[in-house]
KOLTIDREN-754807 format. One record per residue (C-alpha): residue in three letters; x, y, z; residue number from 0. Coordinates in nm, 3 decimals. Each point is the difference from the previous one (the first is absolute). Example, Ala and Ser with C-alpha at 12.3 -4.5 7.8 and 13.67 -1.06 7.14 Angstrom:
BEGIN
<site code="ALA" east="1.230" north="-0.450" up="0.780" pos="0"/>
<site code="SER" east="0.137" north="0.344" up="-0.066" pos="1"/>
This chain:
BEGIN
<site code="UNK" east="17.913" north="19.807" up="10.335" pos="0"/>
<site code="UNK" east="-0.351" north="-0.164" up="-0.028" pos="1"/>
<site code="UNK" east="-0.097" north="0.291" up="0.262" pos="2"/>
<site code="UNK" east="0.113" north="0.239" up="-0.235" pos="3"/>
<site code="UNK" east="-0.169" north="-0.110" up="-0.332" pos="4"/>
<site code="UNK" east="-0.362" north="-0.004" up="0.197" pos="5"/>
<site code="UNK" east="0.065" north="0.331" up="0.122" pos="6"/>
<site code="UNK" east="0.076" north="0.141" up="-0.330" pos="7"/>
<site code="UNK" east="-0.327" north="-0.204" up="-0.157" pos="8"/>
<site code="UNK" east="-0.240" north="0.161" up="0.309" pos="9"/>
<site code="UNK" east="0.178" north="0.349" up="-0.133" pos="10"/>
<site code="UNK" east="-0.068" north="-0.034" up="-0.357" pos="11"/>
<site code="UNK" east="-0.323" north="-0.079" up="0.049" pos="12"/>
<site code="UNK" east="-0.094" north="0.250" up="0.276" pos="13"/>
<site code="UNK" east="0.148" north="0.251" up="-0.266" pos="14"/>
<site code="UNK" east="-0.228" north="-0.101" up="-0.264" pos="15"/>
<site code="UNK" east="-0.305" north="0.024" up="0.184" pos="16"/>
<site code="UNK" east="0.082" north="0.316" up="0.096" pos="17"/>
<site code="UNK" east="0.056" north="0.154" up="-0.339" pos="18"/>
<site code="UNK" east="-0.192" north="-0.198" up="-0.176" pos="19"/>
<site code="UNK" east="-0.333" north="0.197" up="0.037" pos="20"/>
<site code="UNK" east="0.193" north="0.327" up="0.009" pos="21"/>
<site code="UNK" east="0.137" north="-0.106" up="-0.363" pos="22"/>
<site code="UNK" east="-0.364" north="-0.131" up="-0.105" pos="23"/>
<site code="UNK" east="-0.179" north="0.346" up="0.113" pos="24"/>
<site code="UNK" east="0.287" north="0.224" up="-0.233" pos="25"/>
<site code="UNK" east="-0.056" north="-0.251" up="-0.278" pos="26"/>
<site code="UNK" east="-0.411" north="0.019" up="-0.017" pos="27"/>
<site code="UNK" east="0.083" north="0.401" up="0.061" pos="28"/>
<site code="UNK" east="0.259" north="-0.031" up="-0.334" pos="29"/>
<site code="UNK" east="-0.272" north="-0.223" up="-0.167" pos="30"/>
<site code="UNK" east="-0.272" north="0.197" up="0.093" pos="31"/>
<site code="UNK" east="0.185" north="0.367" up="-0.135" pos="32"/>
<site code="UNK" east="0.095" north="-0.183" up="-0.333" pos="33"/>
<site code="UNK" east="-0.333" north="-0.104" up="-0.087" pos="34"/>
<site code="UNK" east="-0.096" north="0.348" up="0.035" pos="35"/>
<site code="UNK" east="0.270" north="0.086" up="-0.187" pos="36"/>
<site code="UNK" east="-0.129" north="-0.247" up="-0.313" pos="37"/>
<site code="UNK" east="-0.359" north="0.101" up="0.094" pos="38"/>
<site code="UNK" east="0.106" north="0.354" up="-0.100" pos="39"/>
<site code="UNK" east="0.213" north="-0.066" up="-0.263" pos="40"/>
<site code="UNK" east="-0.320" north="-0.124" up="-0.212" pos="41"/>
<site code="UNK" east="-0.209" north="0.251" up="0.071" pos="42"/>
<site code="UNK" east="0.261" north="0.236" up="-0.172" pos="43"/>
<site code="UNK" east="0.052" north="-0.188" up="-0.279" pos="44"/>
<site code="UNK" east="-0.382" north="-0.038" up="-0.028" pos="45"/>
<site code="UNK" east="-0.037" north="0.375" up="0.046" pos="46"/>
<site code="UNK" east="0.253" north="0.075" up="-0.362" pos="47"/>
<site code="UNK" east="-0.200" north="-0.255" up="-0.189" pos="48"/>
């Protein structure tokens, strides 16, 4: 039983270590896109004034 728990924990750690950089990169890309959209919206609002 302990062996199964240890293997499960190791698999979860490997999963997290493998996918965390991928998820982080995607989040960074989305955040950057959102910033650009916000800047464009602010610029368009200023242009209307």
